[in-house]
C-alpha angles and dihedrals in degrees: 000000000000133000119240114195116203131212091248092062100260122121118215125202118227116203117191112206121196147110145235102287098189142344094292108025145059125208137204118223099180145350117227115209117208129191099196106309094338121099102219101171144008113207115201119212087216090074092065097036093053091047095051101037103034129223102299103081124100111278095246090055091075097055102074142026118229124237135155094227139029091227094058096042094094134027135183128214141140102255099182100030095241093133095255123107119245125190142216137202121216100249108199141323110272139181088241136042112326119270118222128194107227133206122192124209113246109205093196096058094026088226137111113252123202107248115171148304119261134176121226094356119186131174121222109196092180090065100023091238136133116209132197120196131194145144121259141161131057111335091348093302093152134055112202127200115187113199119205131184129188122243123222090282094052095254113142122230134178113263101175145332123235112204128190109194142169090187103081145099115235118235112248100018114260138158106287117219097230093184089068093030106174130097122201118220136184120209127184131191116271114264111262095018119132111265114269116230126197088253094055110100096168097088130088131198098242097038102043105026135053127223111242105165139019132184110201128190109224138163135212126212107227093200094238099083093275130104130209120211124214142176111222117203114206127186123195116227115186087344094305121117117239122187106228102167140010114195123188112238123221132166089244090061092046110031 
């Protein structure tokens, strides 16, 4: 059971009900929502599982989530910064950051509504942003951070994507510092494109976003047997790369 404070001053009680589903995992069947002694809603895990996995799985697959511990099976957080607590259920064990099914509190209906599934979700009240982090690319060669922000109605939309990658070609070509290896990139949605919500899985980085900034680790042979290391910061103006800063890299600056 977890407490879920609301913006109107009430505190709900969320009770996850489930069982051990196999030798290694526990699963949640439903979440009972109490306002004081009154049961005001029963949220079925099946709602999220059917939405995310489609209709072709074995029937019993939809009944329970899958989590390696009871304690981690449910979490509470304010996803859209409206002052009311939302909640998530640990979806399944993955060879990546953990996916959670999330429900958001709707003050008009006074019910939790299923919203989306996100991996590695964290809220950042200081910036009003929700982030989702996961590995991608060939052999995990990319680390993706999706950054969402709510609009005036509390709906979350993608603001930018931060990508750390070792699978890239520098523009223009330079001597990559393979000991550091990773470049950091910032991508933003194309101007005029429909807003991208956390539930929208139809977009791709290269097709629907545009690269605006890249930090590249490079080195320079000084010709005397020594090498200098730099971080080059490139910004893309009208699709063309422009070098805006070149900072020397030392271990003291980056312990």
